[in-house]
C-alpha positions as CSV (number, residue, x, y, z in Angstrom):
1,X,-30.0,-34.9,-3.7
2,X,-26.3,-35.2,-3.9
3,X,-24.2,-36.2,-0.9
4,X,-20.8,-35.3,-0.4
5,X,-18.3,-37.5,1.5
6,X,-15.4,-35.8,3.1
7,X,-12.3,-37.6,4.1
8,X,-11.1,-36.4,7.6
9,X,-7.9,-34.8,7.2
10,X,-6.1,-33.2,10.1
11,X,-6.3,-29.5,9.7
12,X,-2.8,-27.8,9.5
13,X,-2.4,-26.0,12.6
14,X,0.2,-23.4,13.7
15,X,2.7,-24.8,15.9
16,X,2.3,-24.6,19.6
17,X,4.5,-22.0,21.2
18,X,5.7,-21.7,24.6
19,X,5.0,-18.7,26.7
20,X,8.6,-17.5,26.4
21,X,8.4,-17.7,22.5
22,X,5.1,-15.8,22.6
23,X,6.5,-13.1,24.9
24,X,9.7,-12.8,22.7
25,X,7.5,-12.3,19.6
26,X,5.4,-9.7,21.5
27,X,8.5,-7.8,22.5
28,X,10.0,-7.8,19.0
29,X,6.6,-6.6,17.6
30,X,6.3,-3.9,20.1
31,X,9.9,-2.8,19.5
32,X,9.2,-2.7,15.8
33,X,6.1,-0.5,16.2
34,X,7.8,1.9,18.4
35,X,10.8,2.3,16.1
36,X,8.5,2.9,13.2
37,X,6.5,5.4,15.1
38,X,9.7,7.2,16.0
39,X,10.8,7.1,12.3
40,X,7.4,8.6,11.3
41,X,7.9,11.4,13.8
42,X,11.5,12.1,12.3
43,X,10.1,12.1,8.8
44,X,7.5,14.6,9.9
45,X,10.0,16.8,11.6
46,X,12.6,16.6,8.7
47,X,15.1,14.7,10.7
48,X,14.9,11.8,8.4
49,X,14.7,11.6,4.6
50,X,12.1,9.4,2.9
51,X,14.5,8.8,-0.1
52,X,17.0,7.4,2.4
53,X,14.5,5.2,4.1
54,X,13.4,3.8,0.7
55,X,16.9,3.5,-0.7
56,X,18.4,1.8,2.1
57,X,15.7,0.7,4.6
58,X,16.5,-0.4,8.2
59,X,15.2,-3.8,9.1
60,X,12.3,-2.6,11.1
61,X,11.0,-0.8,8.0
62,X,11.1,-3.7,5.6
63,X,7.4,-4.8,6.5
64,X,6.0,-1.3,6.5
65,X,3.7,-0.1,3.8
66,X,5.2,2.4,1.3
67,X,1.9,4.4,1.4
68,X,2.2,4.7,5.2
69,X,5.7,5.9,5.1
70,X,4.8,8.5,2.3
71,X,1.9,9.7,4.5
72,X,4.3,10.5,7.3
73,X,6.2,13.1,5.1
74,X,5.1,16.7,5.3
75,X,3.1,17.9,2.4
76,X,2.3,14.3,1.3
77,X,-1.3,13.6,1.7
78,X,-3.5,10.7,0.5
79,X,-3.8,12.2,-3.0
80,X,-0.1,12.9,-3.6
81,X,1.0,9.5,-2.1
82,X,-1.6,7.6,-4.3
83,X,-0.5,9.5,-7.4
84,X,3.1,8.7,-6.7
85,X,2.4,5.1,-6.2
86,X,0.2,4.9,-9.4
87,X,2.8,6.6,-11.5
88,X,5.5,4.0,-10.4
89,X,2.9,1.2,-10.6
90,X,3.1,0.3,-7.0
91,X,0.2,-1.2,-5.1
92,X,-1.0,0.7,-2.0
93,X,-0.4,-2.5,-0.1
94,X,3.2,-2.9,-1.1
95,X,5.8,-3.0,1.7
96,X,9.1,-1.3,1.4
97,X,10.9,-4.6,1.5
98,X,8.6,-6.0,-1.2
99,X,9.6,-3.2,-3.8
100,X,11.3,-4.5,-6.9
101,X,14.5,-2.7,-8.2
102,X,12.4,-1.0,-10.9
103,X,9.8,0.3,-8.4
104,X,12.4,1.4,-6.0
105,X,14.3,3.3,-8.6
106,X,11.3,4.9,-10.2
107,X,9.9,6.0,-6.8
108,X,13.2,7.4,-5.7
109,X,13.6,9.3,-9.1
110,X,10.1,10.7,-8.5
111,X,10.8,11.7,-4.8
112,X,14.1,13.5,-5.7
113,X,12.3,15.8,-8.2
């Protein structure tokens, strides 16, 4: 029977945060969520353009998934959104801020048709 020896290394831990820092992070996260929700409502109502959001995304949208933003547009369901992403070779988990120049330009071209 083989025995394993393990050397005790301190596990990397996240830094301790003060209550003020945690509350500030929570406030920022809540603000981002509410601004994204409003943007999705605006997309659904036609007050915002998906091409504008993808071409020049505001800061609060940079970490949003492209798939989720497409789903907020009227007449874009799971099938159509998936087809668009597959055509442009974009993963469903890709964020708007994580799009490469090629992916962004191909998606914009497809959306503008």
